[in-house]
Structure formats: structure tokens, C-alpha cells
N, C-alpha and C positions, 0 to 999 in steps of 0.2 A: 369868113373871118378876115378882118382887116389886120394887116401885119405891117409894122414899121421896123426897118432895120437901120440902125444908126451906127455909122462908122466911128471908131475911136482913133486917136492919133497912132495907135499900134496896128499895123496892117494885119487884117484877118480877125482881130478881136472886135466883136460886135455887141452892141446893146440891142435887144429885141423887145419890142413892145407889141402886145396883142390886145385887141379890143376885148372887153368883157361886158357882160350884162349884169347890172346890179339893181336890186330893188329892196323893199323892206323885208323880204324873205331871205336875202343873202345875195350870192352872185353865181354866175356861170361863166366859164371860159374854156377855150381850147388851148391849152398851153403848148401843144404840139399837134400839128396837122401836116402830115407828110406832103400832100399836094401843094398846100398854100406856102409852106416853107420852101419847097422846090421852086415854085414860081418866083419867090423872092431871091433865088440863087443859093439857097441853103439846102442842098441835097445830101442828107446824111442817113446812114442806116444805124440806128441806135440798138445796142444789144444788151444793155444793162441799165437799170435805174437804181440809184442809191439815195438814201435818206439819212440825215443826221439831225440830232437834237443837241443843242448846247445851251448853257446858262450864260448870264451876263458876264461880259469881259473874257469869255473864252475866245482864244485866237487859234484857229486851225490853219496850218500851212507854213510855208509856201511849198506845196507838193506838185510833183510832175511824174509822168511816166516817160522814160527815155525812148529813144528811137528803136529799141528792141520791141517795144509794145506801145506805139504812139496812140494817143487818145484825144478826141474832141469831147468837150463837156458843154451841155446846155444847162445852166444853173439858175435856180429860182428859189426865193424865200417864201415858204408857205405859212409861216407863223413868226411873228415878231419882225425884227429889223437887223440887218447886217451891213457892214461895210465890206464889200466883195472886191477882191483885188486879183489882177493877173499881171504877171511879169514876163516880158519877152526874153526867152532864153535861147533864141535862134542865133547862133554865133555869126552867121552871115547877114543878119538883119541890121539895117541902120539904127534900129531902136533897141538893139540887144541891151538888156539891163534896165530898160525903162519900164515903168509900171503905169497902170490905169486902175482907178477905183471908182465904184459906183455904189450907192445905197440901194439895196434890194429890200423890199418890204412885202409883207402880206397884202398891204393896201395897194401899193403901186403895181404889183404883179409884173414888174420889169424882170427880164431875164438877161443873162450874160452868156454869150457863146464864146467859149475859150478854145482856141484852135490848138493844133499840134505845135509843140515847141514852147509852150507857155507853162509857167508855174502858177498855181492857183491857191488862194487862201481867203479866209474871211474872219472878221471880228464881230462878235455878238454885241449889239447895241441895246437890246431889250432884255427884259428879265429872262426870257427864254426865246430861242429861235429854232426853227426847223428849216433845213435846206434840203432840197431835192434836186438831183441832177441826172440827166440822161448821159450815157457814155457810148461812144462808137466802138469801144473795145473793152474787153474784160480786164479787171484789175489783175495785175501781175506783180506780186511783191518783189521779185528779183529785178524788175525794171523801174521800181519806184525810187524816187530821190526827192531831195528838197534843198531849198536855200533858206538861209536865216531870215526870219521875218523882220529883223531889225538891222539888216546889213547896211552899213553906211554908204556903200557904193550904189545901192538901189534907192535908199532914202525915202521909203514909203512914209507918207504923212498919215499915219493911223490916227483916228479920232479917239485918243486914249486919255483918260483921266488918271487911271491907275496902271500898275503893271498888269499885263494880261495873264490869264490862266493858260498855261501851255502844257502839252504832253511832254514827257521826257524826251521823246524823239524830236519834237519841235524846239526844245531848248538847246539841242545839240546839232542843228542843221549846219551844213557847210556854207561858206561865204560864196558870193558870186565869183570872186577871183579863183577860188579853188574849183568851182564848177567849170569855169572856162579853161582851166589847166588840164582837164580830162576830156579830150576831144573824142574818145572812143565811143561815147554814148550820145553825142549831139546829133 
């Protein structure tokens, strides 16, 4: 498998492209190949796969697990299109509070590797989308947190035409300033 790892302006946040075979029958790809990823410098032990389905204009995030249960995610869109975003929350990072976004689609098969210390979220751009992601740690509700999707200090440029559909939790996430005031979990 040919693998391309593309660095983003945020240290450790990577766009991953893998070759795939496609013909009139459909396609085949290896979205994760431990040896090939390790040879590209991406040695991870994934312990959980998660899968979500969302409808148009649903925005999920920006979620993280704090340092009590840190987690790396390898995210891909397997149906539809999303605008996928990661925000650097590492307080000692020169890019703390900065964001990076990329369109993940079922067609482009691009993946985003979200390292420890980042919040993650996505906006559904198609009628329906499905997101699948591998995780290096198990989900721990007591270590989960979030920052507001529309925080002015982060200033994500979401490709929105309308107000997004949000969960109650995501409507009430904390600001980046509030997150930075609580160093206990950084």
C-alpha cells in the first residue's frame, strides 16, 4: 500500500492519504495497515473503532479526552462529505487555540490523524454522512470535555449556510478561555 502523510501547520496533526483500487465494480483500500503506517512513522496501537451517522448540517464537536485518558484518533468519512476540524489545545504549544480543517469524503478516502491534546469535530456537508475512527484508548466519559464550536478566539471558518444542528451538550460547551483556566486536565 502506498501511503502519503501530509503535515499540517499544527504539529502532530496529519492528513493521511492511502492508495486505493477502483474499477466499475467499486473500490478496495486498506485504510489501516500497521506495518505500512509504522514505516511512515505512525506506530499506534488502536483499541476501539467508532462509527457515527449524521444528517445534513449536523455539527458534532469540538470534543476531546483530557490527559486522564488521552487518545489519538484516525478519522475517515465512509459515506457522504464532512468538514473535519481539529483544534490544538496543548497549552505549551505555539499553536494552542489554532485550528485546521479538511474535507473528508467517501470519494477522496482521505483520513485525519488527530493526536493527543486536540479537540475534534465535524460538520456534515452531504444529505447523510458516516464517520469511522480508530482510537488508541477507550472512551472515558469522566475524561471527556469540549470547547464551543463557534468560539470567537478559535474562529473556525465552518462552511455553513444555516445554523448547524447541535446536541444539547454541544450547544453548551465551554470557551477556549475557560478551558485554559483549568490546567488540572491539560
